[in-house]
C-alpha beads as a LAMMPS data file, in Angstrom:
LAMMPS data file: protein, C-alpha beads

189 atoms
188 bonds

1 atom types
1 bond types

-500.0 500.0 xlo xhi
-500.0 500.0 ylo yhi
-500.0 500.0 zlo zhi

Masses

1 110.0

Atoms # bond

1 1 1 234.015 334.679 78.547
2 1 1 235.727 332.083 80.751
3 1 1 235.324 334.390 83.754
4 1 1 231.575 334.612 83.108
5 1 1 231.268 330.808 82.851
6 1 1 233.366 330.389 86.001
7 1 1 231.201 332.864 87.923
8 1 1 228.007 331.195 86.671
9 1 1 229.387 327.821 87.786
10 1 1 230.283 329.185 91.227
11 1 1 226.835 330.762 91.625
12 1 1 225.100 327.521 90.656
13 1 1 227.394 325.630 93.024
14 1 1 226.512 327.962 95.905
15 1 1 222.817 327.547 95.137
16 1 1 222.960 323.727 95.015
17 1 1 225.445 323.345 97.858
18 1 1 223.379 325.764 99.945
19 1 1 220.390 323.417 99.863
20 1 1 221.379 321.209 102.766
21 1 1 220.115 319.912 106.063
22 1 1 221.979 318.368 109.005
23 1 1 219.994 315.127 108.725
24 1 1 220.884 314.856 105.016
25 1 1 224.656 315.294 105.467
26 1 1 225.386 311.703 106.581
27 1 1 223.097 310.298 103.871
28 1 1 224.946 312.223 101.154
29 1 1 228.322 311.246 102.595
30 1 1 227.201 307.615 102.624
31 1 1 225.857 307.879 99.065
32 1 1 229.189 308.985 97.661
33 1 1 231.094 305.952 98.981
34 1 1 231.772 303.053 96.595
35 1 1 231.057 300.395 99.243
36 1 1 227.544 301.770 99.706
37 1 1 226.613 300.575 96.253
38 1 1 227.828 296.953 96.560
39 1 1 224.251 295.562 96.594
40 1 1 223.548 297.476 93.381
41 1 1 226.800 296.215 91.817
42 1 1 225.788 292.649 92.695
43 1 1 222.409 293.269 91.081
44 1 1 224.204 294.518 87.944
45 1 1 226.286 291.328 87.887
46 1 1 223.146 289.218 88.252
47 1 1 221.428 290.994 85.331
48 1 1 224.560 290.750 83.202
49 1 1 224.714 287.014 83.911
50 1 1 221.015 286.592 83.056
51 1 1 221.342 288.500 79.772
52 1 1 224.873 287.590 78.644
53 1 1 225.194 284.068 80.060
54 1 1 228.731 282.689 80.045
55 1 1 230.145 286.023 78.755
56 1 1 229.401 287.710 82.095
57 1 1 233.022 287.534 83.301
58 1 1 234.223 289.180 80.100
59 1 1 231.613 291.926 80.550
60 1 1 232.764 292.532 84.139
61 1 1 236.328 292.899 82.837
62 1 1 235.096 295.454 80.305
63 1 1 233.363 297.369 83.103
64 1 1 236.633 297.353 85.070
65 1 1 238.433 298.568 81.921
66 1 1 235.853 301.360 81.547
67 1 1 236.442 302.457 85.150
68 1 1 240.211 302.337 84.623
69 1 1 239.919 304.579 81.554
70 1 1 237.487 307.065 83.099
71 1 1 239.440 307.274 86.333
72 1 1 242.791 307.752 84.633
73 1 1 241.333 310.308 82.222
74 1 1 239.810 312.331 85.051
75 1 1 242.372 311.959 87.840
76 1 1 245.665 311.558 85.992
77 1 1 245.071 313.708 82.906
78 1 1 242.365 316.330 83.373
79 1 1 242.801 317.324 87.028
80 1 1 246.544 318.061 86.803
81 1 1 246.281 319.533 83.293
82 1 1 243.408 321.943 84.083
83 1 1 244.388 322.593 87.706
84 1 1 241.041 324.011 88.815
85 1 1 240.770 324.144 92.594
86 1 1 237.872 322.394 94.258
87 1 1 235.281 324.755 95.757
88 1 1 236.365 323.773 99.257
89 1 1 239.872 325.096 98.466
90 1 1 238.738 328.284 96.721
91 1 1 239.655 331.436 98.642
92 1 1 236.835 333.344 96.931
93 1 1 234.308 330.912 98.449
94 1 1 235.860 330.706 101.903
95 1 1 233.128 330.556 104.531
96 1 1 230.415 329.945 101.913
97 1 1 230.954 326.250 101.137
98 1 1 228.974 323.677 103.095
99 1 1 231.697 321.031 103.376
100 1 1 230.744 317.587 104.636
101 1 1 233.777 315.458 105.451
102 1 1 237.154 316.114 103.930
103 1 1 237.848 318.159 100.829
104 1 1 239.896 315.592 98.922
105 1 1 242.622 316.300 96.398
106 1 1 243.496 319.849 95.454
107 1 1 241.959 319.834 91.963
108 1 1 238.406 318.978 90.975
109 1 1 237.971 319.347 87.221
110 1 1 236.672 316.814 86.195
111 1 1 234.767 314.742 88.744
112 1 1 236.089 311.180 88.847
113 1 1 232.906 310.000 90.574
114 1 1 230.814 311.375 87.701
115 1 1 233.161 310.009 85.041
116 1 1 233.299 306.541 86.600
117 1 1 229.588 306.125 87.310
118 1 1 228.457 307.558 83.988
119 1 1 231.081 305.451 82.192
120 1 1 229.693 302.262 83.729
121 1 1 226.093 303.381 83.171
122 1 1 226.795 304.254 79.551
123 1 1 228.546 300.961 78.802
124 1 1 225.772 298.923 80.453
125 1 1 223.055 300.966 78.782
126 1 1 224.439 300.378 75.297
127 1 1 225.143 296.730 76.048
128 1 1 221.779 295.849 77.602
129 1 1 219.281 298.211 75.941
130 1 1 216.534 296.353 74.219
131 1 1 217.262 293.246 76.285
132 1 1 216.840 294.535 79.818
133 1 1 213.814 296.708 80.442
134 1 1 214.369 299.912 82.369
135 1 1 218.167 299.878 81.902
136 1 1 217.944 303.640 81.353
137 1 1 217.265 304.043 85.089
138 1 1 220.946 303.260 85.662
139 1 1 221.642 306.906 84.836
140 1 1 219.649 307.922 87.921
141 1 1 222.275 306.118 90.049
142 1 1 225.034 308.035 88.251
143 1 1 223.219 311.332 88.707
144 1 1 222.640 310.715 92.422
145 1 1 226.288 309.842 93.055
146 1 1 227.385 312.850 91.012
147 1 1 225.058 315.232 92.849
148 1 1 226.491 314.142 96.198
149 1 1 229.806 315.640 95.088
150 1 1 228.238 319.100 94.792
151 1 1 226.259 318.698 98.006
152 1 1 229.393 317.652 99.910
153 1 1 231.222 320.776 98.692
154 1 1 233.966 319.101 96.662
155 1 1 232.893 319.742 93.038
156 1 1 231.391 322.493 90.950
157 1 1 228.464 321.627 88.652
158 1 1 230.688 321.885 85.556
159 1 1 233.165 319.439 87.138
160 1 1 230.287 316.989 87.391
161 1 1 228.846 317.790 83.952
162 1 1 232.128 317.284 82.108
163 1 1 232.934 314.232 84.220
164 1 1 229.575 312.743 83.220
165 1 1 230.106 313.661 79.569
166 1 1 233.562 312.081 79.478
167 1 1 232.183 308.968 81.206
168 1 1 229.390 308.627 78.657
169 1 1 231.842 308.981 75.773
170 1 1 234.338 306.506 77.225
171 1 1 231.571 304.027 78.122
172 1 1 230.279 304.226 74.553
173 1 1 233.784 303.756 73.094
174 1 1 234.356 300.665 75.252
175 1 1 231.005 299.336 74.053
176 1 1 232.074 299.917 70.425
177 1 1 235.346 298.122 71.177
178 1 1 233.302 295.218 72.541
179 1 1 231.240 295.118 69.332
180 1 1 234.388 295.157 67.217
181 1 1 235.845 292.275 69.215
182 1 1 232.547 290.403 69.049
183 1 1 232.523 290.714 65.243
184 1 1 236.105 289.459 65.021
185 1 1 235.453 286.237 66.954
186 1 1 232.149 285.260 65.336
187 1 1 232.505 282.445 62.782
188 1 1 232.053 283.452 59.171
189 1 1 229.469 281.513 57.076

Bonds

1 1 1 2
2 1 2 3
3 1 3 4
4 1 4 5
5 1 5 6
6 1 6 7
7 1 7 8
8 1 8 9
9 1 9 10
10 1 10 11
11 1 11 12
12 1 12 13
13 1 13 14
14 1 14 15
15 1 15 16
16 1 16 17
17 1 17 18
18 1 18 19
19 1 19 20
20 1 20 21
21 1 21 22
22 1 22 23
23 1 23 24
24 1 24 25
25 1 25 26
26 1 26 27
27 1 27 28
28 1 28 29
29 1 29 30
30 1 30 31
31 1 31 32
32 1 32 33
33 1 33 34
34 1 34 35
35 1 35 36
36 1 36 37
37 1 37 38
38 1 38 39
39 1 39 40
40 1 40 41
41 1 41 42
42 1 42 43
43 1 43 44
44 1 44 45
45 1 45 46
46 1 46 47
47 1 47 48
48 1 48 49
49 1 49 50
50 1 50 51
51 1 51 52
52 1 52 53
53 1 53 54
54 1 54 55
55 1 55 56
56 1 56 57
57 1 57 58
58 1 58 59
59 1 59 60
60 1 60 61
61 1 61 62
62 1 62 63
63 1 63 64
64 1 64 65
65 1 65 66
66 1 66 67
67 1 67 68
68 1 68 69
69 1 69 70
70 1 70 71
71 1 71 72
72 1 72 73
73 1 73 74
74 1 74 75
75 1 75 76
76 1 76 77
77 1 77 78
78 1 78 79
79 1 79 80
80 1 80 81
81 1 81 82
82 1 82 83
83 1 83 84
84 1 84 85
85 1 85 86
86 1 86 87
87 1 87 88
88 1 88 89
89 1 89 90
90 1 90 91
91 1 91 92
92 1 92 93
93 1 93 94
94 1 94 95
95 1 95 96
96 1 96 97
97 1 97 98
98 1 98 99
99 1 99 100
100 1 100 101
101 1 101 102
102 1 102 103
103 1 103 104
104 1 104 105
105 1 105 106
106 1 106 107
107 1 107 108
108 1 108 109
109 1 109 110
110 1 110 111
111 1 111 112
112 1 112 113
113 1 113 114
114 1 114 115
115 1 115 116
116 1 116 117
117 1 117 118
118 1 118 119
119 1 119 120
120 1 120 121
121 1 121 122
122 1 122 123
123 1 123 124
124 1 124 125
125 1 125 126
126 1 126 127
127 1 127 128
128 1 128 129
129 1 129 130
130 1 130 131
131 1 131 132
132 1 132 133
133 1 133 134
134 1 134 135
135 1 135 136
136 1 136 137
137 1 137 138
138 1 138 139
139 1 139 140
140 1 140 141
141 1 141 142
142 1 142 143
143 1 143 144
144 1 144 145
145 1 145 146
146 1 146 147
147 1 147 148
148 1 148 149
149 1 149 150
150 1 150 151
151 1 151 152
152 1 152 153
153 1 153 154
154 1 154 155
155 1 155 156
156 1 156 157
157 1 157 158
158 1 158 159
159 1 159 160
160 1 160 161
161 1 161 162
162 1 162 163
163 1 163 164
164 1 164 165
165 1 165 166
166 1 166 167
167 1 167 168
168 1 168 169
169 1 169 170
170 1 170 171
171 1 171 172
172 1 172 173
173 1 173 174
174 1 174 175
175 1 175 176
176 1 176 177
177 1 177 178
178 1 178 179
179 1 179 180
180 1 180 181
181 1 181 182
182 1 182 183
183 1 183 184
184 1 184 185
185 1 185 186
186 1 186 187
187 1 187 188
188 1 188 189
């Protein structure tokens, strides 16, 4: 069963990674870099300040905590524990992978980019829903960053899917932790 899932994942990877164009390569490489998104991060901070007021610094610390958890879960726990080679290192895909840039670390399951971006998106979604219209669009940012990883040849679709899933779960758990803390510090009548 695992072999069938692995083959399906490789076939889907080859399909998605095979849809490329020379003019799109630098755009995708640029889209995967953290510094590219600084204007968006500043916009997030602005919205957090507008909605949360003087708690904005605390919220930024919780976002940093979310990234720490998602990154450590993906890079320090899952990648070494699972040990699944990235597509760009797979001998069975040699000559078939459209690799843009460098391959990165040896192992790819789960995608840290997907875990981190979906963790932040999930935390912000739960925190700001109902108070900031269109907050759900933040998941489009996460999906775009995550897709670049497949396009660039460094992650399989399931690496991205499970990275996104773990990010959503961790982002939600950090949000619940925030609510628990918020309940503890509110004055009782």
